[in-house]
C-alpha positions as CSV (number, residue, x, y, z in Angstrom):
1,X,75.6,90.4,229.0
2,X,74.3,87.0,227.9
3,X,71.1,86.4,229.8
4,X,70.6,83.1,231.6
5,X,69.1,81.6,234.8
6,X,71.6,83.5,237.0
7,X,71.3,86.9,235.4
8,X,69.6,88.4,238.4
9,X,72.3,87.1,240.7
10,X,75.0,88.6,238.5
11,X,73.2,92.0,238.6
12,X,73.0,91.8,242.5
13,X,76.7,91.0,242.7
14,X,77.5,93.8,240.3
15,X,75.7,96.3,242.5
16,X,77.3,94.9,245.6
17,X,80.7,95.3,243.9
18,X,79.9,99.0,243.2
19,X,79.1,99.4,246.9
20,X,82.3,97.7,247.9
21,X,84.3,99.9,245.5
22,X,82.7,102.9,247.1
23,X,83.5,101.7,250.6
24,X,87.2,101.1,249.5
25,X,87.4,104.6,248.1
26,X,85.9,106.1,251.2
27,X,88.1,104.1,253.6
28,X,91.3,104.7,251.6
29,X,90.5,108.3,251.3
30,X,89.8,108.7,255.0
31,X,93.1,107.2,256.1
32,X,94.9,108.7,253.1
33,X,94.3,112.1,254.8
34,X,95.7,110.9,258.2
35,X,99.4,111.4,258.6
36,X,101.1,108.4,260.3
37,X,102.9,109.2,263.5
38,X,106.2,107.9,262.2
39,X,106.1,110.3,259.2
40,X,107.0,107.5,256.8
41,X,105.9,107.7,253.2
42,X,104.9,104.5,251.4
43,X,108.2,104.5,249.5
44,X,110.2,104.7,252.7
45,X,108.2,102.0,254.4
46,X,108.5,99.7,251.3
47,X,112.2,100.3,251.1
48,X,112.6,99.5,254.8
49,X,110.5,96.4,254.6
50,X,112.2,95.1,251.5
51,X,115.7,95.6,252.9
52,X,114.8,93.8,256.1
53,X,113.5,90.8,254.2
54,X,116.6,90.4,252.0
55,X,115.1,92.1,249.0
56,X,117.4,95.1,248.7
57,X,117.7,94.5,244.9
58,X,113.9,95.1,244.4
59,X,113.3,98.7,243.5
60,X,110.3,100.8,244.5
61,X,108.8,102.9,241.7
62,X,106.1,105.6,241.6
63,X,103.4,105.0,239.0
64,X,100.6,107.2,237.8
65,X,97.0,106.6,238.8
66,X,94.9,106.1,241.9
67,X,95.1,102.8,243.7
68,X,97.3,101.6,240.8
69,X,99.7,100.0,243.3
70,X,101.0,96.5,242.4
71,X,104.0,94.2,242.5
72,X,105.4,93.1,239.2
73,X,106.7,89.5,239.5
74,X,108.3,89.6,236.1
75,X,110.3,92.8,236.5
76,X,110.6,92.3,240.3
77,X,109.5,95.8,241.2
78,X,107.2,97.3,243.8
79,X,105.1,99.9,242.1
80,X,103.2,102.5,244.2
81,X,100.7,105.1,243.1
82,X,102.2,108.6,243.4
83,X,100.1,109.5,246.4
84,X,101.2,106.3,248.3
85,X,104.8,106.7,247.2
86,X,105.1,110.4,248.3
87,X,102.7,110.9,251.2
88,X,103.2,109.8,254.9
89,X,99.6,108.6,255.4
90,X,98.2,105.6,257.1
91,X,96.8,104.3,253.8
92,X,100.2,104.6,252.1
93,X,101.8,102.4,254.8
94,X,99.1,99.8,254.5
95,X,99.2,99.6,250.7
96,X,103.0,99.7,250.5
97,X,103.4,96.9,253.1
98,X,100.8,94.9,251.2
99,X,102.7,95.1,247.9
100,X,105.9,94.2,249.6
101,X,104.1,91.2,251.0
102,X,103.8,90.1,247.4
103,X,107.5,90.5,246.9
104,X,108.1,88.3,249.9
105,X,105.7,85.7,248.5
106,X,107.7,85.8,245.3
107,X,110.9,85.3,247.2
108,X,109.7,82.2,249.0
109,X,107.9,81.0,245.9
110,X,104.5,80.8,247.5
111,X,102.7,78.1,245.5
112,X,99.5,80.1,245.0
113,X,101.4,83.1,243.7
114,X,103.4,80.9,241.3
115,X,100.2,79.3,240.0
116,X,98.5,82.6,239.6
117,X,101.4,83.9,237.5
118,X,101.2,80.9,235.2
119,X,97.5,81.2,234.8
120,X,97.3,84.9,234.2
121,X,98.1,85.2,230.5
122,X,96.3,82.1,229.1
123,X,93.2,82.7,231.2
124,X,93.1,86.4,230.3
125,X,93.1,85.4,226.6
126,X,90.5,82.8,227.3
127,X,88.1,85.2,229.0
128,X,88.3,87.6,226.0
129,X,87.1,84.8,223.8
130,X,84.6,83.3,226.1
131,X,81.6,85.7,225.5
132,X,82.1,85.5,221.7
133,X,82.1,81.7,221.8
134,X,79.0,81.7,223.9
135,X,77.2,84.1,221.6
136,X,78.2,82.2,218.5
137,X,77.3,78.9,220.1
138,X,73.8,80.2,221.0
139,X,73.2,81.7,217.5
140,X,74.4,78.6,215.7
141,X,73.1,76.0,218.2
142,X,76.6,74.6,218.4
143,X,76.7,73.1,221.9
144,X,80.5,72.4,221.5
145,X,81.2,76.1,221.5
146,X,79.0,76.7,224.5
147,X,80.9,74.1,226.5
148,X,84.2,75.6,225.5
149,X,82.9,78.9,226.8
150,X,81.9,77.2,230.0
151,X,85.4,75.8,230.4
152,X,86.9,79.2,229.9
153,X,84.6,80.7,232.5
154,X,85.6,77.9,234.9
155,X,89.2,78.9,234.3
156,X,88.4,82.5,235.3
157,X,86.8,81.2,238.5
158,X,90.0,79.2,239.2
159,X,92.0,82.4,238.7
160,X,89.9,84.3,241.2
161,X,90.0,81.4,243.6
162,X,93.8,81.3,243.5
163,X,93.9,85.0,243.9
164,X,92.1,85.0,247.3
165,X,94.8,83.3,249.4
166,X,97.5,85.4,247.6
167,X,95.9,88.7,248.5
168,X,94.9,87.6,252.1
169,X,98.4,86.4,252.8
170,X,100.0,89.6,251.6
171,X,97.7,91.6,253.9
172,X,98.5,89.3,256.8
173,X,102.2,89.8,256.2
174,X,101.7,93.6,255.9
175,X,99.7,93.9,259.2
176,X,102.2,91.6,261.0
177,X,105.1,93.7,259.9
178,X,103.5,97.0,260.7
179,X,102.5,95.8,264.2
180,X,105.8,94.0,265.1
181,X,108.0,96.9,264.0
182,X,105.7,99.4,265.8
183,X,105.1,101.3,262.7
184,X,101.4,101.7,263.5
185,X,99.5,101.3,266.7
186,X,96.1,102.1,268.1
187,X,93.9,104.0,265.7
188,X,96.6,103.9,263.0
189,X,96.7,100.1,263.2
190,X,92.9,100.0,263.0
191,X,93.0,102.3,260.0
192,X,95.6,100.1,258.2
193,X,93.5,97.0,258.8
194,X,90.3,98.8,257.6
195,X,92.1,99.8,254.3
196,X,93.3,96.3,253.7
197,X,90.0,94.7,254.7
198,X,88.2,97.0,252.3
199,X,90.6,96.0,249.5
200,X,90.2,92.3,250.3
201,X,86.4,92.6,249.9
202,X,86.9,93.6,246.2
203,X,88.6,90.3,245.6
204,X,85.8,88.4,247.3
205,X,83.3,90.3,245.1
206,X,85.4,89.3,242.0
207,X,85.3,85.7,243.0
208,X,81.5,85.9,243.6
209,X,81.0,87.5,240.2
210,X,83.1,84.8,238.5
211,X,81.1,82.1,240.2
212,X,77.8,83.6,239.2
213,X,78.9,84.0,235.6
214,X,80.0,80.4,235.5
215,X,76.7,79.2,236.9
216,X,74.9,81.4,234.4
217,X,76.7,80.1,231.3
218,X,76.5,76.6,232.7
219,X,72.7,76.9,232.8
220,X,72.7,78.3,229.3
221,X,74.8,75.4,228.0
222,X,72.6,72.9,229.6
223,X,69.4,74.4,228.3
224,X,70.8,74.6,224.7
225,X,72.0,70.9,225.0
226,X,68.5,69.6,226.0
């Protein structure tokens, strides 16, 4: 970590992120142990939702790992962790419907999803370079390098900002489908919402961390330029 005027804020957000991750794990685990009344696995729900939205060509795959679920916009595949793929739990339905929500976004070319896809690779490379540029800039007193680092951190903030509406919209689509199709109701609906809300908080924490890091490096760059 490069210390600056917002280091304490970064540490606070980091701790908050750990708490949120713990909350997500507990919530996901709780509803992962509750069998949904329809007896549908995540794979079955995903297949049904995809077919009903004209996406029968999109495969549903099982992938290793815990909470490794994701939609691949390049290969056009819905990928579910093995537990969500195979088990008929409330968590599996919520997560599967969320990932299919991304597939539907891709189908309709949701602007935020398209933008996030275009930003992903260059900003990922930039964030790998940013800490090195800042460190070299501080050690050599080259303010130009510091400001390049600031720009790269600003790019990371932009990525997180664009990610928020993409993730919130996918969860909205998931809950709407589950409710309208009568897949979940009552306590199961509350459980599905709790799982997706906990997941959404992790993206909010990611945005908060990116903002704090940008403010921190901006403060460093300003102090070095004075």
